[in-house]
LOROVEX-343354 format. One record per residue: residue in three letters; residue number from 1; x, y, z of N, C-alpha, C, O in turn. Coordinates in steps of 0.2 Angstrom, whole numbers, plus 5000, padded with zeros to 4 digits. Layout:
REM LOROVEX-343354
pt fido: ALA&marba: NUM&n_x: X&n_y: Y&n_z: Z&ca_x: X&ca_y: Y&ca_z: Z&c_x: X&c_y: Y&c_z: Z&o_x: X&o_y: Y&o_z: Z
...
REM end
This chain:
REM LOROVEX-343354
pt fido: MET&marba: 1&n_x: 4997&n_y: 4871&n_z: 5151&ca_x: 4996&ca_y: 4871&ca_z: 5143&c_x: 4996&c_y: 4881&c_z: 5145&o_x: 4999&o_y: 4885&o_z: 5141
pt fido: THR&marba: 2&n_x: 4992&n_y: 4881&n_z: 5151&ca_x: 4989&ca_y: 4892&ca_z: 5150&c_x: 4995&c_y: 4891&c_z: 5151&o_x: 4997&o_y: 4892&o_z: 5146
pt fido: ARG&marba: 3&n_x: 5000&n_y: 4891&n_z: 5156&ca_x: 5007&ca_y: 4895&ca_z: 5157&c_x: 5012&c_y: 4896&c_z: 5152&o_x: 5017&o_y: 4899&o_z: 5154
pt fido: GLU&marba: 4&n_x: 5011&n_y: 4894&n_z: 5147&ca_x: 5013&ca_y: 4895&ca_z: 5140&c_x: 5010&c_y: 4902&c_z: 5139&o_x: 5012&o_y: 4908&o_z: 5140
pt fido: TYR&marba: 5&n_x: 5005&n_y: 4901&n_z: 5136&ca_x: 5005&ca_y: 4907&ca_z: 5134&c_x: 5001&c_y: 4914&c_z: 5138&o_x: 4998&o_y: 4919&o_z: 5135
pt fido: LEU&marba: 6&n_x: 5004&n_y: 4914&n_z: 5146&ca_x: 5003&ca_y: 4919&ca_z: 5150&c_x: 5002&c_y: 4924&c_z: 5147&o_x: 4997&o_y: 4927&o_z: 5146
pt fido: SER&marba: 7&n_x: 5012&n_y: 4924&n_z: 5145&ca_x: 5013&ca_y: 4930&ca_z: 5143&c_x: 5009&c_y: 4934&c_z: 5137&o_x: 5005&o_y: 4938&o_z: 5139
pt fido: LEU&marba: 8&n_x: 5008&n_y: 4932&n_z: 5130&ca_x: 5007&ca_y: 4932&ca_z: 5124&c_x: 4999&c_y: 4936&c_z: 5126&o_x: 4997&o_y: 4942&o_z: 5124
pt fido: VAL&marba: 9&n_x: 4993&n_y: 4931&n_z: 5132&ca_x: 4989&ca_y: 4935&ca_z: 5135&c_x: 4987&c_y: 4942&c_z: 5140&o_x: 4982&o_y: 4945&o_z: 5142
pt fido: LEU&marba: 10&n_x: 4994&n_y: 4942&n_z: 5141&ca_x: 4995&ca_y: 4948&ca_z: 5146&c_x: 4996&c_y: 4954&c_z: 5143&o_x: 4994&o_y: 4960&o_z: 5145
pt fido: LEU&marba: 11&n_x: 5001&n_y: 4952&n_z: 5134&ca_x: 5002&ca_y: 4958&ca_z: 5129&c_x: 4997&c_y: 4959&c_z: 5127&o_x: 4995&o_y: 4964&o_z: 5128
pt fido: ALA&marba: 12&n_x: 4993&n_y: 4955&n_z: 5124&ca_x: 4987&ca_y: 4957&ca_z: 5123&c_x: 4983&c_y: 4959&c_z: 5124&o_x: 4979&o_y: 4961&o_z: 5119
pt fido: GLY&marba: 13&n_x: 4981&n_y: 4961&n_z: 5131&ca_x: 4977&ca_y: 4965&ca_z: 5136&c_x: 4979&c_y: 4971&c_z: 5139&o_x: 4975&o_y: 4975&o_z: 5142
pt fido: LEU&marba: 14&n_x: 4990&n_y: 4972&n_z: 5134&ca_x: 4989&ca_y: 4975&ca_z: 5137&c_x: 4989&c_y: 4983&c_z: 5131&o_x: 4988&o_y: 4989&o_z: 5132
pt fido: VAL&marba: 15&n_x: 4992&n_y: 4976&n_z: 5124&ca_x: 4989&ca_y: 4982&ca_z: 5121&c_x: 4983&c_y: 4985&c_z: 5121&o_x: 4983&o_y: 4991&o_z: 5121
pt fido: VAL&marba: 16&n_x: 4976&n_y: 4981&n_z: 5122&ca_x: 4970&ca_y: 4983&ca_z: 5121&c_x: 4970&c_y: 4988&c_z: 5126&o_x: 4969&o_y: 4994&o_z: 5124
pt fido: VAL&marba: 17&n_x: 4971&n_y: 4988&n_z: 5131&ca_x: 4970&ca_y: 4992&ca_z: 5138&c_x: 4974&c_y: 4998&c_z: 5137&o_x: 4974&o_y: 5002&o_z: 5141
pt fido: THR&marba: 18&n_x: 4979&n_y: 4999&n_z: 5131&ca_x: 4982&ca_y: 5005&ca_z: 5129&c_x: 4981&c_y: 5008&c_z: 5123&o_x: 4984&o_y: 5012&o_z: 5120
pt fido: GLY&marba: 19&n_x: 4976&n_y: 5002&n_z: 5121&ca_x: 4973&ca_y: 5007&ca_z: 5113&c_x: 4965&c_y: 5011&c_z: 5117&o_x: 4963&o_y: 5017&o_z: 5117
pt fido: VAL&marba: 20&n_x: 4963&n_y: 5006&n_z: 5120&ca_x: 4957&ca_y: 5009&ca_z: 5122&c_x: 4960&c_y: 5015&c_z: 5129&o_x: 4955&o_y: 5018&o_z: 5131
pt fido: GLY&marba: 21&n_x: 4966&n_y: 5016&n_z: 5131&ca_x: 4965&ca_y: 5020&ca_z: 5136&c_x: 4966&c_y: 5027&c_z: 5134&o_x: 4963&o_y: 5032&o_z: 5136
pt fido: MET&marba: 22&n_x: 4972&n_y: 5027&n_z: 5128&ca_x: 4973&ca_y: 5034&ca_z: 5120&c_x: 4966&c_y: 5037&c_z: 5120&o_x: 4964&o_y: 5042&o_z: 5121
pt fido: ILE&marba: 23&n_x: 4962&n_y: 5031&n_z: 5118&ca_x: 4954&ca_y: 5034&ca_z: 5113&c_x: 4951&c_y: 5038&c_z: 5123&o_x: 4950&o_y: 5044&o_z: 5124
pt fido: ALA&marba: 24&n_x: 4950&n_y: 5034&n_z: 5126&ca_x: 4948&ca_y: 5037&ca_z: 5131&c_x: 4949&c_y: 5044&c_z: 5134&o_x: 4945&o_y: 5048&o_z: 5134
pt fido: VAL&marba: 25&n_x: 4955&n_y: 5044&n_z: 5136&ca_x: 4961&ca_y: 5052&ca_z: 5138&c_x: 4959&c_y: 5055&c_z: 5132&o_x: 4956&o_y: 5060&o_z: 5133
pt fido: SER&marba: 26&n_x: 4960&n_y: 5054&n_z: 5128&ca_x: 4957&ca_y: 5062&ca_z: 5122&c_x: 4954&c_y: 5062&c_z: 5119&o_x: 4954&o_y: 5065&o_z: 5114
pt fido: HIS&marba: 27&n_x: 4946&n_y: 5059&n_z: 5122&ca_x: 4941&ca_y: 5062&ca_z: 5124&c_x: 4938&c_y: 5067&c_z: 5127&o_x: 4935&o_y: 5073&o_z: 5126
pt fido: LEU&marba: 28&n_x: 4941&n_y: 5063&n_z: 5134&ca_x: 4943&ca_y: 5067&ca_z: 5140&c_x: 4943&c_y: 5074&c_z: 5141&o_x: 4939&o_y: 5078&o_z: 5143
pt fido: ILE&marba: 29&n_x: 4954&n_y: 5073&n_z: 5138&ca_x: 4956&ca_y: 5082&ca_z: 5138&c_x: 4952&c_y: 5085&c_z: 5130&o_x: 4951&o_y: 5091&o_z: 5130
pt fido: LEU&marba: 30&n_x: 4951&n_y: 5083&n_z: 5126&ca_x: 4950&ca_y: 5085&ca_z: 5120&c_x: 4942&c_y: 5086&c_z: 5120&o_x: 4937&o_y: 5081&o_z: 5120
pt fido: ARG&marba: 31&n_x: 4941&n_y: 5096&n_z: 5119&ca_x: 4934&ca_y: 5095&ca_z: 5117&c_x: 4932&c_y: 5094&c_z: 5108&o_x: 4937&o_y: 5094&o_z: 5105
pt fido: PRO&marba: 32&n_x: 4925&n_y: 5093&n_z: 5104&ca_x: 4929&ca_y: 5092&ca_z: 5100&c_x: 4926&c_y: 5102&c_z: 5094&o_x: 4920&o_y: 5103&o_z: 5093
pt fido: ARG&marba: 33&n_x: 4929&n_y: 5104&n_z: 5093&ca_x: 4929&ca_y: 5112&ca_z: 5090&c_x: 4928&c_y: 5110&c_z: 5081&o_x: 4931&o_y: 5112&o_z: 5076
pt fido: PRO&marba: 34&n_x: 4924&n_y: 5107&n_z: 5080&ca_x: 4919&ca_y: 5111&ca_z: 5072&c_x: 4919&c_y: 5116&c_z: 5070&o_x: 4916&o_y: 5121&o_z: 5072
pt fido: THR&marba: 35&n_x: 4924&n_y: 5116&n_z: 5064&ca_x: 4925&ca_y: 5123&ca_z: 5060&c_x: 4920&c_y: 5121&c_z: 5053&o_x: 4917&o_y: 5116&o_z: 5051
pt fido: PRO&marba: 36&n_x: 4921&n_y: 5127&n_z: 5051&ca_x: 4920&ca_y: 5126&ca_z: 5041&c_x: 4924&c_y: 5120&c_z: 5040&o_x: 4922&o_y: 5115&o_z: 5039
pt fido: VAL&marba: 37&n_x: 4930&n_y: 5121&n_z: 5040&ca_x: 4937&ca_y: 5122&ca_z: 5032&c_x: 4936&c_y: 5112&c_z: 5037&o_x: 4936&o_y: 5107&o_z: 5034
pt fido: LYS&marba: 38&n_x: 4936&n_y: 5112&n_z: 5044&ca_x: 4934&ca_y: 5102&ca_z: 5046&c_x: 4928&c_y: 5099&c_z: 5043&o_x: 4928&o_y: 5093&o_z: 5042
pt fido: GLN&marba: 39&n_x: 4922&n_y: 5104&n_z: 5041&ca_x: 4919&ca_y: 5097&ca_z: 5041&c_x: 4919&c_y: 5101&c_z: 5032&o_x: 4914&o_y: 5105&o_z: 5030
pt fido: THR&marba: 40&n_x: 4921&n_y: 5101&n_z: 5029&ca_x: 4923&ca_y: 5098&ca_z: 5022&c_x: 4925&c_y: 5094&c_z: 5022&o_x: 4929&o_y: 5092&o_z: 5026
pt fido: PRO&marba: 41&n_x: 4922&n_y: 5089&n_z: 5013&ca_x: 4923&ca_y: 5082&ca_z: 5013&c_x: 4931&c_y: 5080&c_z: 5016&o_x: 4933&o_y: 5075&o_z: 5020
pt fido: TYR&marba: 42&n_x: 4936&n_y: 5084&n_z: 5011&ca_x: 4943&ca_y: 5082&ca_z: 5010&c_x: 4948&c_y: 5085&c_z: 5015&o_x: 4949&o_y: 5090&o_z: 5016
pt fido: GLU&marba: 43&n_x: 4951&n_y: 5080&n_z: 5018&ca_x: 4958&ca_y: 5079&ca_z: 5027&c_x: 4963&c_y: 5087&c_z: 5024&o_x: 4966&o_y: 5091&o_z: 5028
pt fido: SER&marba: 44&n_x: 4964&n_y: 5089&n_z: 5017&ca_x: 4969&ca_y: 5094&ca_z: 5018&c_x: 4968&c_y: 5101&c_z: 5016&o_x: 4972&o_y: 5105&o_z: 5014
pt fido: GLY&marba: 45&n_x: 4961&n_y: 5102&n_z: 5020&ca_x: 4959&ca_y: 5108&ca_z: 5022&c_x: 4956&c_y: 5113&c_z: 5015&o_x: 4953&o_y: 5118&o_z: 5015
pt fido: MET&marba: 46&n_x: 4959&n_y: 5109&n_z: 5012&ca_x: 4958&ca_y: 5113&ca_z: 5005&c_x: 4951&c_y: 5114&c_z: 5002&o_x: 4947&o_y: 5109&o_z: 5003
pt fido: PRO&marba: 47&n_x: 4948&n_y: 5121&n_z: 4999&ca_x: 4941&ca_y: 5122&ca_z: 4996&c_x: 4942&c_y: 5114&c_z: 4990&o_x: 4948&o_y: 5111&o_z: 4988
pt fido: PRO&marba: 48&n_x: 4936&n_y: 5113&n_z: 4989&ca_x: 4936&ca_y: 5108&ca_z: 4986&c_x: 4933&c_y: 5112&c_z: 4976&o_x: 4930&o_y: 5118&o_z: 4974
pt fido: ILE&marba: 49&n_x: 4936&n_y: 5106&n_z: 4973&ca_x: 4938&ca_y: 5113&ca_z: 4967&c_x: 4930&c_y: 5107&c_z: 4961&o_x: 4931&o_y: 5100&o_z: 4960
pt fido: GLY&marba: 50&n_x: 4926&n_y: 5110&n_z: 4958&ca_x: 4924&ca_y: 5105&ca_z: 4955&c_x: 4917&c_y: 5102&c_z: 4960&o_x: 4915&o_y: 5105&o_z: 4965
pt fido: THR&marba: 51&n_x: 4915&n_y: 5094&n_z: 4957&ca_x: 4910&ca_y: 5087&ca_z: 4959&c_x: 4911&c_y: 5085&c_z: 4960&o_x: 4916&o_y: 5083&o_z: 4957
pt fido: VAL&marba: 52&n_x: 4908&n_y: 5083&n_z: 4968&ca_x: 4914&ca_y: 5077&ca_z: 4972&c_x: 4912&c_y: 5071&c_z: 4966&o_x: 4916&o_y: 5066&o_z: 4967
pt fido: ARG&marba: 53&n_x: 4909&n_y: 5071&n_z: 4962&ca_x: 4908&ca_y: 5066&ca_z: 4956&c_x: 4909&c_y: 5066&c_z: 4950&o_x: 4906&o_y: 5065&o_z: 4945
pt fido: GLU&marba: 54&n_x: 4916&n_y: 5068&n_z: 4953&ca_x: 4921&ca_y: 5072&ca_z: 4945&c_x: 4926&c_y: 5065&c_z: 4941&o_x: 4930&o_y: 5062&o_z: 4945
pt fido: ARG&marba: 55&n_x: 4924&n_y: 5063&n_z: 4937&ca_x: 4927&ca_y: 5056&ca_z: 4934&c_x: 4933&c_y: 5057&c_z: 4932&o_x: 4934&o_y: 5062&o_z: 4930
pt fido: PHE&marba: 56&n_x: 4937&n_y: 5053&n_z: 4932&ca_x: 4945&ca_y: 5051&ca_z: 4932&c_x: 4944&c_y: 5046&c_z: 4924&o_x: 4939&o_y: 5043&o_z: 4921
pt fido: SER&marba: 57&n_x: 4951&n_y: 5047&n_z: 4922&ca_x: 4953&ca_y: 5044&ca_z: 4915&c_x: 4954&c_y: 5038&c_z: 4917&o_x: 4956&o_y: 5036&o_z: 4923
pt fido: VAL&marba: 58&n_x: 4952&n_y: 5034&n_z: 4911&ca_x: 4956&ca_y: 5025&ca_z: 4915&c_x: 4960&c_y: 5023&c_z: 4912&o_x: 4962&o_y: 5017&o_z: 4912
pt fido: LYS&marba: 59&n_x: 4965&n_y: 5030&n_z: 4907&ca_x: 4972&ca_y: 5029&ca_z: 4909&c_x: 4976&c_y: 5030&c_z: 4918&o_x: 4981&o_y: 5028&o_z: 4920
pt fido: PHE&marba: 60&n_x: 4971&n_y: 5034&n_z: 4922&ca_x: 4974&ca_y: 5034&ca_z: 4928&c_x: 4975&c_y: 5027&c_z: 4932&o_x: 4981&o_y: 5025&o_z: 4935
pt fido: TYR&marba: 61&n_x: 4967&n_y: 5023&n_z: 4931&ca_x: 4971&ca_y: 5018&ca_z: 4933&c_x: 4972&c_y: 5013&c_z: 4929&o_x: 4970&o_y: 5007&o_z: 4931
pt fido: LEU&marba: 62&n_x: 4973&n_y: 5013&n_z: 4924&ca_x: 4976&ca_y: 5010&ca_z: 4920&c_x: 4987&c_y: 5009&c_z: 4924&o_x: 4990&o_y: 5005&o_z: 4926
pt fido: ILE&marba: 63&n_x: 4988&n_y: 5018&n_z: 4923&ca_x: 4995&ca_y: 5019&ca_z: 4928&c_x: 4995&c_y: 5017&c_z: 4933&o_x: 5001&o_y: 5015&o_z: 4936
pt fido: ALA&marba: 64&n_x: 4990&n_y: 5017&n_z: 4938&ca_x: 4991&ca_y: 5013&ca_z: 4946&c_x: 4992&c_y: 5008&c_z: 4944&o_x: 4996&o_y: 5005&o_z: 4947
pt fido: MET&marba: 65&n_x: 4989&n_y: 5002&n_z: 4937&ca_x: 4990&ca_y: 4996&ca_z: 4939&c_x: 4995&c_y: 4992&c_z: 4937&o_x: 4995&o_y: 4986&o_z: 4938
pt fido: LEU&marba: 66&n_x: 5002&n_y: 4997&n_z: 4932&ca_x: 5004&ca_y: 4995&ca_z: 4928&c_x: 5010&c_y: 4997&c_z: 4937&o_x: 5014&o_y: 4993&o_z: 4938
pt fido: PHE&marba: 67&n_x: 5009&n_y: 5003&n_z: 4941&ca_x: 5012&ca_y: 5001&ca_z: 4943&c_x: 5014&c_y: 4998&c_z: 4950&o_x: 5020&o_y: 4999&o_z: 4953
pt fido: ILE&marba: 68&n_x: 5009&n_y: 4995&n_z: 4951&ca_x: 5008&ca_y: 4990&ca_z: 4955&c_x: 5009&c_y: 4982&c_z: 4953&o_x: 5009&o_y: 4977&o_z: 4957
pt fido: VAL&marba: 69&n_x: 5011&n_y: 4980&n_z: 4944&ca_x: 5013&ca_y: 4973&ca_z: 4944&c_x: 5020&c_y: 4975&c_z: 4945&o_x: 5023&o_y: 4971&o_z: 4948
pt fido: PHE&marba: 70&n_x: 5023&n_y: 4983&n_z: 4942&ca_x: 5030&ca_y: 4982&ca_z: 4944&c_x: 5033&c_y: 4983&c_z: 4951&o_x: 5039&o_y: 4982&o_z: 4952
pt fido: ASP&marba: 71&n_x: 5029&n_y: 4985&n_z: 4955&ca_x: 5030&ca_y: 4986&ca_z: 4964&c_x: 5032&c_y: 4979&c_z: 4966&o_x: 5036&o_y: 4976&o_z: 4969
pt fido: ILE&marba: 72&n_x: 5024&n_y: 4976&n_z: 4962&ca_x: 5028&ca_y: 4966&ca_z: 4967&c_x: 5032&c_y: 4965&c_z: 4963&o_x: 5037&o_y: 4963&o_z: 4966
pt fido: GLU&marba: 73&n_x: 5033&n_y: 4965&n_z: 4957&ca_x: 5040&ca_y: 4963&ca_z: 4952&c_x: 5047&c_y: 4965&c_z: 4957&o_x: 5052&o_y: 4963&o_z: 4954
pt fido: THR&marba: 74&n_x: 5047&n_y: 4969&n_z: 4963&ca_x: 5053&ca_y: 4970&ca_z: 4965&c_x: 5052&c_y: 4967&c_z: 4971&o_x: 5057&o_y: 4965&o_z: 4974
pt fido: VAL&marba: 75&n_x: 5044&n_y: 4966&n_z: 4973&ca_x: 5044&ca_y: 4962&ca_z: 4980&c_x: 5044&c_y: 4953&c_z: 4978&o_x: 5043&o_y: 4947&o_z: 4981
pt fido: PHE&marba: 76&n_x: 5046&n_y: 4953&n_z: 4973&ca_x: 5047&ca_y: 4945&ca_z: 4972&c_x: 5055&c_y: 4945&c_z: 4970&o_x: 5058&o_y: 4940&o_z: 4971
pt fido: MET&marba: 77&n_x: 5059&n_y: 4952&n_z: 4966&ca_x: 5064&ca_y: 4950&ca_z: 4967&c_x: 5070&c_y: 4954&c_z: 4969&o_x: 5075&o_y: 4956&o_z: 4967
pt fido: ILE&marba: 78&n_x: 5067&n_y: 4952&n_z: 4979&ca_x: 5070&ca_y: 4955&ca_z: 4984&c_x: 5073&c_y: 4948&c_z: 4991&o_x: 5077&o_y: 4948&o_z: 4996
pt fido: PRO&marba: 79&n_x: 5069&n_y: 4942&n_z: 4987&ca_x: 5070&ca_y: 4935&ca_z: 4992&c_x: 5073&c_y: 4931&c_z: 4989&o_x: 5076&o_y: 4926&o_z: 4991
pt fido: TRP&marba: 80&n_x: 5073&n_y: 4933&n_z: 4979&ca_x: 5078&ca_y: 4930&ca_z: 4975&c_x: 5083&c_y: 4931&c_z: 4975&o_x: 5087&o_y: 4927&o_z: 4973
pt fido: GLY&marba: 81&n_x: 5085&n_y: 4936&n_z: 4978&ca_x: 5092&ca_y: 4940&ca_z: 4981&c_x: 5093&c_y: 4938&c_z: 4983&o_x: 5098&o_y: 4934&o_z: 4982
pt fido: VAL&marba: 82&n_x: 5089&n_y: 4938&n_z: 4988&ca_x: 5096&ca_y: 4931&ca_z: 4995&c_x: 5096&c_y: 4927&c_z: 4995&o_x: 5102&o_y: 4926&o_z: 4995
pt fido: ALA&marba: 83&n_x: 5092&n_y: 4922&n_z: 4993&ca_x: 5093&ca_y: 4917&ca_z: 4991&c_x: 5098&c_y: 4913&c_z: 4984&o_x: 5100&o_y: 4908&o_z: 4981
pt fido: PHE&marba: 84&n_x: 5100&n_y: 4919&n_z: 4982&ca_x: 5102&ca_y: 4919&ca_z: 4975&c_x: 5109&c_y: 4914&c_z: 4972&o_x: 5111&o_y: 4914&o_z: 4967
pt fido: ARG&marba: 85&n_x: 5111&n_y: 4910&n_z: 4979&ca_x: 5117&ca_y: 4911&ca_z: 4979&c_x: 5115&c_y: 4901&c_z: 4978&o_x: 5118&o_y: 4898&o_z: 4974
pt fido: GLN&marba: 86&n_x: 5111&n_y: 4899&n_z: 4983&ca_x: 5105&ca_y: 4893&ca_z: 4984&c_x: 5102&c_y: 4891&c_z: 4980&o_x: 5099&o_y: 4886&o_z: 4980
pt fido: LEU&marba: 87&n_x: 5103&n_y: 4896&n_z: 4974&ca_x: 5095&ca_y: 4892&ca_z: 4970&c_x: 5101&c_y: 4892&c_z: 4964&o_x: 5098&o_y: 4890&o_z: 4959
pt fido: GLY&marba: 88&n_x: 5105&n_y: 4894&n_z: 4963&ca_x: 5110&ca_y: 4893&ca_z: 4957&c_x: 5109&c_y: 4894&c_z: 4950&o_x: 5105&o_y: 4898&o_z: 4948
pt fido: LEU&marba: 89&n_x: 5111&n_y: 4891&n_z: 4947&ca_x: 5109&ca_y: 4895&ca_z: 4937&c_x: 5101&c_y: 4894&c_z: 4935&o_x: 5099&o_y: 4897&o_z: 4931
pt fido: PHE&marba: 90&n_x: 5097&n_y: 4888&n_z: 4941&ca_x: 5090&ca_y: 4887&ca_z: 4940&c_x: 5089&c_y: 4894&c_z: 4940&o_x: 5088&o_y: 4897&o_z: 4935
pt fido: GLY&marba: 91&n_x: 5089&n_y: 4896&n_z: 4946&ca_x: 5084&ca_y: 4902&ca_z: 4949&c_x: 5089&c_y: 4908&c_z: 4948&o_x: 5089&o_y: 4912&o_z: 4953
pt fido: LEU&marba: 92&n_x: 5093&n_y: 4910&n_z: 4941&ca_x: 5094&ca_y: 4914&ca_z: 4937&c_x: 5092&c_y: 4914&c_z: 4931&o_x: 5092&o_y: 4919&o_z: 4928
pt fido: VAL&marba: 93&n_x: 5089&n_y: 4908&n_z: 4930&ca_x: 5087&ca_y: 4907&ca_z: 4921&c_x: 5078&c_y: 4906&c_z: 4925&o_x: 5073&o_y: 4908&o_z: 4922
pt fido: GLU&marba: 94&n_x: 5078&n_y: 4906&n_z: 4928&ca_x: 5069&ca_y: 4908&ca_z: 4929&c_x: 5066&c_y: 4915&c_z: 4934&o_x: 5061&o_y: 4917&o_z: 4936
pt fido: MET&marba: 95&n_x: 5073&n_y: 4917&n_z: 4935&ca_x: 5072&ca_y: 4927&ca_z: 4938&c_x: 5071&c_y: 4929&c_z: 4930&o_x: 5066&o_y: 4932&o_z: 4928
pt fido: LEU&marba: 96&n_x: 5075&n_y: 4929&n_z: 4926&ca_x: 5076&ca_y: 4931&ca_z: 4917&c_x: 5070&c_y: 4930&c_z: 4914&o_x: 5069&o_y: 4935&o_z: 4911
pt fido: VAL&marba: 97&n_x: 5065&n_y: 4924&n_z: 4915&ca_x: 5059&ca_y: 4923&ca_z: 4911&c_x: 5054&c_y: 4927&c_z: 4914&o_x: 5048&o_y: 4927&o_z: 4912
pt fido: PHE&marba: 98&n_x: 5056&n_y: 4929&n_z: 4920&ca_x: 5051&ca_y: 4931&ca_z: 4923&c_x: 5051&c_y: 4940&c_z: 4923&o_x: 5047&o_y: 4944&o_z: 4925
pt fido: ILE&marba: 99&n_x: 5058&n_y: 4940&n_z: 4921&ca_x: 5060&ca_y: 4950&ca_z: 4920&c_x: 5057&c_y: 4951&c_z: 4911&o_x: 5054&o_y: 4956&o_z: 4909
pt fido: VAL&marba: 100&n_x: 5060&n_y: 4945&n_z: 4906&ca_x: 5057&ca_y: 4944&ca_z: 4900&c_x: 5050&c_y: 4945&c_z: 4902&o_x: 5049&o_y: 4951&o_z: 4902
pt fido: ILE&marba: 101&n_x: 5046&n_y: 4941&n_z: 4903&ca_x: 5036&ca_y: 4942&ca_z: 4902&c_x: 5038&c_y: 4947&c_z: 4904&o_x: 5039&o_y: 4950&o_z: 4899
pt fido: LEU&marba: 102&n_x: 5039&n_y: 4952&n_z: 4909&ca_x: 5037&ca_y: 4960&ca_z: 4912&c_x: 5039&c_y: 4964&c_z: 4906&o_x: 5034&o_y: 4966&o_z: 4902
pt fido: LEU&marba: 103&n_x: 5048&n_y: 4964&n_z: 4904&ca_x: 5049&ca_y: 4970&ca_z: 4901&c_x: 5041&c_y: 4970&c_z: 4893&o_x: 5038&o_y: 4974&o_z: 4890
pt fido: VAL&marba: 104&n_x: 5041&n_y: 4960&n_z: 4892&ca_x: 5036&ca_y: 4961&ca_z: 4885&c_x: 5031&c_y: 4964&c_z: 4888&o_x: 5029&o_y: 4969&o_z: 4885
pt fido: GLY&marba: 105&n_x: 5027&n_y: 4962&n_z: 4894&ca_x: 5019&ca_y: 4968&ca_z: 4897&c_x: 5025&c_y: 4976&c_z: 4895&o_x: 5023&o_y: 4981&o_z: 4891
pt fido: TYR&marba: 106&n_x: 5030&n_y: 4976&n_z: 4898&ca_x: 5030&ca_y: 4986&ca_z: 4900&c_x: 5031&c_y: 4986&c_z: 4892&o_x: 5029&o_y: 4991&o_z: 4891
pt fido: ALA&marba: 107&n_x: 5032&n_y: 4983&n_z: 4886&ca_x: 5037&ca_y: 4987&ca_z: 4880&c_x: 5028&c_y: 4985&c_z: 4876&o_x: 5027&o_y: 4991&o_z: 4874
pt fido: TYR&marba: 108&n_x: 5023&n_y: 4981&n_z: 4875&ca_x: 5014&ca_y: 4984&ca_z: 4875&c_x: 5014&c_y: 4989&c_z: 4879&o_x: 5013&o_y: 4994&o_z: 4876
pt fido: ALA&marba: 109&n_x: 5014&n_y: 4988&n_z: 4885&ca_x: 5009&ca_y: 4995&ca_z: 4887&c_x: 5012&c_y: 5001&c_z: 4883&o_x: 5009&o_y: 5002&o_z: 4878
pt fido: TRP&marba: 110&n_x: 5017&n_y: 5004&n_z: 4884&ca_x: 5022&ca_y: 5006&ca_z: 4880&c_x: 5017&c_y: 5008&c_z: 4876&o_x: 5013&o_y: 5012&o_z: 4878
pt fido: LYS&marba: 111&n_x: 5018&n_y: 5005&n_z: 4871&ca_x: 5018&ca_y: 5004&ca_z: 4863&c_x: 5008&c_y: 5006&c_z: 4862&o_x: 5006&o_y: 5011&o_z: 4859
pt fido: ARG&marba: 112&n_x: 5004&n_y: 5002&n_z: 4866&ca_x: 5001&ca_y: 5005&ca_z: 4866&c_x: 4995&c_y: 5012&c_z: 4870&o_x: 4989&o_y: 5013&o_z: 4870
pt fido: GLY&marba: 113&n_x: 5000&n_y: 5015&n_z: 4872&ca_x: 5000&ca_y: 5025&ca_z: 4873&c_x: 4998&c_y: 5021&c_z: 4881&o_x: 5001&o_y: 5026&o_z: 4884
pt fido: ALA&marba: 114&n_x: 4997&n_y: 5018&n_z: 4885&ca_x: 4996&ca_y: 5017&ca_z: 4893&c_x: 4999&c_y: 5023&c_z: 4898&o_x: 4996&o_y: 5025&o_z: 4903
pt fido: LEU&marba: 115&n_x: 5007&n_y: 5025&n_z: 4892&ca_x: 5010&ca_y: 5029&ca_z: 4899&c_x: 5011&c_y: 5034&c_z: 4895&o_x: 5017&o_y: 5035&o_z: 4895
pt fido: GLU&marba: 116&n_x: 5006&n_y: 5039&n_z: 4891&ca_x: 5005&ca_y: 5044&ca_z: 4888&c_x: 4996&c_y: 5046&c_z: 4892&o_x: 4991&o_y: 5044&o_z: 4893
pt fido: TRP&marba: 117&n_x: 5002&n_y: 5052&n_z: 4896&ca_x: 4996&ca_y: 5056&ca_z: 4902&c_x: 4996&c_y: 5060&c_z: 4896&o_x: 5001&o_y: 5061&o_z: 4892
pt fido: GLU&marba: 118&n_x: 4986&n_y: 5062&n_z: 4894&ca_x: 4985&ca_y: 5066&ca_z: 4890&c_x: 4979&c_y: 5069&c_z: 4893&o_x: 4976&o_y: 5074&o_z: 4890
REM end
């Protein structure tokens, strides 16, 4: 049974050796050169504006959650589209119910002003 897993163990070992090797070589070749720009807490290198503890509006998080919900809708539609012919009329009705529920939620969020950025 160990013979069956030999290729898997060799691949995992190769991955670990390659990863550790790349990190070791980068530390050996490159010396750290800290600069004031690199020491800032932002990755963009731009000078920070305002404080770090700046508060975001709740609407920002609400729009982010709505984006995730509609992104997940797309993820559910892809396998449905692949298996559309096998699902038949039942699959079509189920997807229409799913889309109607999401559209009702979208209309509710729109009516409540969740998509208005002020």
